[in-house]
C-alpha angles and dihedrals in degrees: 000000000000122000091261090059096256124125116270124233093264097040125089129194088252090060092062116093105217138199113265126198096241098063091044093088094072094059088045090051088051090052089051088050091049090054087060090066093090093116098075133290100229120178118224129146116179104309097315121040126051120232131171120277129173146200125211117242124182110285137187116202115233089206098072096121102035122001090199095052095101097015094116109009094182095045089230125173099237132167124283118247118288126155118249117240105184144007123216124195105176095187090061097034088241115154104162135172115233128224126195115252130192135159126301125226091274094054095255123133114262113235137200114280117274091230091056101061092160093061127088127196136220126214100249099198090059133073119299120230111294095021114110115267134039121325105201123208122185129194141165120262089203142334134211089247102046107024105213114032138192099294095037092115102039092100087068094059115117137202109285097029115129131232119192124200120192119211131212090250091061098257121132114212115204122209129185120217113243098177149338120221137177121213134187105257096245094048105053109150098238096186092054093047103037106014130118113288126190091226140022115294135173131222125192113196129191137139128277146160121066125337110239107209090192093063097025088233143108119245100225146033121232114212125189113204118204135169132214114270107167146313134228141179109268113259125214087257090055092050094046095057107121117239121233117259127221093265098047096094100045097097098041122115 
């Protein structure tokens, strides 16, 4: 597929994996889950790095009659589900492996391991890259062991910058940054970050603001908003890109 979304010279319609109604329920279920995050998306990892956590308020599902009713509002032909394996942000020299994250037994988001500061995570119950709706990636801004970590520089991203996410099926999904915002931790706009979208979008989440040593916590959440641009089959050059190691971010500022 070309950058404008049209088929390339060597690509036929049959080559395009498309969104089908049956797998749509899982993204919808993730949207329902995201709507439960009304209690406050605080970010706290160990005693150093913030990560999302949630509380469970009362909730009434809007999908009682037909769970597919608003599953794909635009009726777009998006990609089928395939787990992401890496994220590449050339402007920041970020080439990070991705690990699947869910919820722990207390209902908090799981996060990448503290001893793997070069690794980011993706919220596995949600849409995968190229499916409609928000694919959510989370990464540490720093850790007490490494200093700067994988998402240390995302606050410097600007409108027009590209983020590429490679999937297990060998497809690279390209997103274009539309904005970067910082929110007080107790006032994250859940609908804007996690809500239903008529097309694939990407969210990068890390911590920001000041570090409060009294609470061992950061004061804000940084969210990168990006929209779907295109997708392509991974080339040998794509697959040969080296991944960051655990010491690659230590000297960054």
